[in-house]
C-alpha positions in Angstrom: 47.2 -126.3 43.8 43.9 -124.6 45.5 45.3 -123.7 48.6 43.0 -120.5 49.0 39.8 -122.1 47.9 36.9 -120.2 49.1 39.2 -117.6 51.0 38.3 -113.9 50.6 41.1 -112.0 49.6 41.4 -108.2 49.1 44.2 -106.8 47.0 45.0 -103.1 46.8 46.9 -101.9 43.8 45.1 -104.9 41.9 45.1 -103.6 38.7 48.6 -103.7 37.6 52.1 -105.2 38.3 52.5 -107.4 41.1 48.6 -106.6 42.1 47.6 -108.1 38.7 49.8 -111.1 38.9 48.9 -111.8 42.5 45.2 -111.6 41.5 45.5 -114.2 38.7 47.3 -116.5 40.9 45.1 -116.0 43.8 42.1 -117.0 41.3 44.1 -120.1 40.4 44.3 -121.0 44.0 40.7 -120.7 44.6 40.2 -117.5 46.1 37.4 -115.2 45.9 38.7 -111.7 45.0 38.2 -108.1 46.0 40.3 -105.9 43.7 41.1 -102.4 44.9 42.4 -99.7 42.5 42.0 -96.2 40.9 41.8 -97.4 37.4 38.6 -98.1 37.2 38.6 -99.5 33.3 42.0 -102.0 34.1 40.7 -103.1 37.5 37.0 -103.8 36.2 38.2 -105.9 33.6 40.7 -107.7 35.4 37.8 -108.6 38.2 35.6 -109.9 35.3 38.4 -112.1 34.3 38.8 -113.6 37.9 35.2 -113.7 38.7 36.1 -111.2 41.3 34.4 -108.0 42.6 36.5 -104.6 41.6 36.1 -101.4 44.3 37.4 -98.0 43.2 39.0 -96.5 46.1 41.9 -94.2 47.3 43.8 -96.1 49.7 44.8 -92.7 51.6 41.3 -92.0 52.5 40.1 -93.9 55.6 36.3 -94.0 54.6 37.2 -95.5 51.1 39.7 -98.2 53.1 36.8 -98.9 55.5 34.3 -99.2 52.9 36.6 -101.6 50.7 36.7 -104.4 53.5 32.9 -103.7 54.3 32.3 -104.3 50.7 34.5 -107.7 50.9 32.5 -109.0 54.0 29.0 -107.9 52.6 29.5 -109.7 49.3 31.5 -112.9 50.6 30.8 -112.9 54.3 34.6 -112.8 55.4 37.8 -111.2 54.7 40.7 -113.8 55.1 43.5 -112.1 53.2 44.8 -108.7 53.0 47.5 -107.9 50.3 48.3 -104.2 51.1 50.0 -104.0 47.8 49.4 -100.0 46.6 52.2 -97.9 46.1 54.1 -95.3 44.1 57.5 -94.6 43.2 58.0 -91.2 41.6 61.0 -90.0 39.6 61.2 -86.8 41.7 61.7 -89.1 45.0 65.5 -88.9 44.8 68.3 -87.7 46.9 67.3 -86.1 50.5 69.1 -83.1 49.1 66.7 -82.4 46.2 63.5 -84.1 47.4 60.8 -81.7 48.5 58.6 -82.0 51.0 55.5 -82.4 49.3 56.9 -85.5 47.1 57.8 -87.0 50.6 54.6 -86.5 52.0 52.7 -88.1 49.0 54.9 -91.2 49.0 54.5 -91.6 52.8 50.8 -91.2 52.5 50.7 -93.7 49.5 53.0 -96.6 50.6 52.9 -96.3 54.5 49.9 -94.8 55.7 47.6 -96.6 53.5 49.0 -100.0 54.8 48.5 -98.6 58.3 44.7 -97.5 57.3 44.7 -101.0 55.7 45.9 -103.2 58.4 43.5 -101.0 61.0 40.6 -101.8 59.5 40.8 -105.3 58.4 42.0 -106.5 61.7 38.6 -106.3 63.5 37.1 -108.6 60.6 40.1 -111.1 61.4 40.0 -111.0 65.0 36.3 -111.9 65.1 37.0 -114.7 62.8 39.9 -115.8 64.8 42.1 -116.2 61.8 43.5 -114.5 58.8 46.8 -113.4 56.8 48.1 -110.1 56.0 50.6 -109.4 53.8 52.3 -106.0 53.2 54.4 -104.9 50.3 57.8 -103.4 51.6 60.8 -103.8 49.6 64.5 -105.1 49.7 65.3 -101.4 50.1 64.0 -101.8 53.6 66.8 -103.6 54.8 69.9 -102.3 52.5 71.1 -98.7 51.8 71.4 -97.5 48.1 73.6 -94.6 46.5 71.1 -94.0 44.3 68.6 -92.9 46.3 64.5 -92.7 46.8 64.6 -91.4 49.9 60.9 -91.3 50.9 60.2 -94.4 48.9 63.1 -96.2 51.1 61.8 -94.6 54.3 58.2 -95.6 53.8 59.0 -99.1 52.9 61.4 -99.5 56.2 57.9 -98.1 58.1 56.0 -101.0 56.6 58.4 -103.6 57.6 58.7 -102.5 61.1 54.8 -102.1 61.3 54.5 -105.4 60.1 57.1 -107.0 62.4 54.9 -105.3 65.3 51.7 -106.5 64.0 52.5 -109.8 63.5 53.9 -110.1 67.0 50.6 -108.5 68.5 48.0 -110.6 66.8 49.7 -113.9 66.6 47.8 -115.7 69.4 44.6 -114.3 67.7 45.5 -116.6 64.7 46.2 -113.7 62.6 49.5 -113.7 60.6 51.2 -110.3 59.5 54.0 -110.3 57.3 56.2 -108.0 55.2 56.8 -109.0 51.5 60.0 -107.6 50.4 60.6 -108.1 46.6 63.8 -107.1 44.9 63.3 -104.9 41.6 60.7 -106.5 39.5 59.8 -106.0 36.0 56.8 -104.2 35.9 55.5 -101.1 34.0 56.2 -98.8 37.0 60.1 -100.2 37.0 60.5 -100.1 33.3 59.0 -96.7 33.1 61.4 -95.3 35.7 64.6 -97.1 34.2 63.7 -96.5 30.3 64.3 -92.9 31.3 67.7 -93.4 32.9 69.5 -96.6 31.4 72.5 -96.0 33.5 70.4 -95.9 36.8 68.8 -99.4 35.7 72.2 -101.0 35.0 73.5 -99.7 38.5 70.9 -101.6 40.1 71.0 -104.6 38.0 74.8 -105.3 38.3 73.8 -106.1 42.1 71.2 -108.8 41.6 73.4 -112.2 41.6 70.7 -113.9 39.2 71.5 -110.9 36.8 67.7 -110.0 36.1 64.9 -108.4 37.6 62.0 -110.5 39.3 58.8 -111.2 37.0 55.6 -110.2 38.7 54.7 -114.0 38.5 57.4 -115.0 40.7 56.4 -112.4 43.4 52.8 -113.5 43.1 53.7 -116.9 43.9 55.3 -115.7 47.3 52.2 -113.8 48.2 50.3 -116.9 47.6 52.5 -119.1 49.9 52.2 -116.4 52.7 48.2 -116.3 52.4 48.2 -120.1 52.6 48.4 -122.4 55.4 51.8 -123.6 54.1 52.9 -120.7 55.5 50.8 -121.2 59.4 54.1 -120.7 61.0 55.2 -117.6 59.7 54.6 -114.0 61.1 56.3 -110.9 61.8 58.9 -112.0 59.0 60.6 -110.0 56.5 60.2 -112.2 53.5 62.8 -111.6 50.8 62.2 -112.5 47.4 65.2 -110.5 45.7 67.2 -112.7 43.6 69.8 -112.7 46.5 70.5 -108.9 46.2 70.3 -108.4 50.1 73.0 -111.4 50.5 75.3 -110.4 48.1 78.7 -108.8 48.4 80.0 -109.2 44.8 78.0 -110.7 42.1 79.0 -113.2 39.4 80.4 -112.1 36.0 
């Protein structure tokens, strides 16, 4: 399919995991890509692979965020899609009883404040065009509680969900759709690193997924491509769950 032909998409966290898979899917769908990450080596190679542009930027820095959208506009003449996907999940973000304030603030900055900045700086382009699709990466943890807590991560994703809902409502009549993507656990290098250190912690999560496995990054990318496309033209302000049924489960199959 070529649902995104000639549309300009900016992807943060574009050098790995869901961002990388989405970049490849968007390229297949015909999009013109601007990939944003701190990893110049991987990001640059991926941009070359998909025929796009790489911008090294810190998404917690407002000047960097403004610059990356300016690069997209100057290069391609529009900004049609923003996939605000950059995020972290450090191992020292744990129970509220043990998570320090510096860890709390760092996670909030990367996972929530960066989305605020990206939305703030992409919206003027989309308002001038009278159209656009913003997809913000939240998480299934934004709609559930967990006894194996990552307190700042969970709070940050709840914030992304609430902000996306509000922006989706606020800008709906200007032709701009804003949705929160809520993935379940995804088999990415970040998750593998986290769970390889604690197999018991991984199993406590996996047992609750009705499908019995973690998602593949390509499955999440397919959902992002749908939300970015006109196939989702009547979807805005939504919490778009792609979680293998975890948020709807009471008990799971044996």
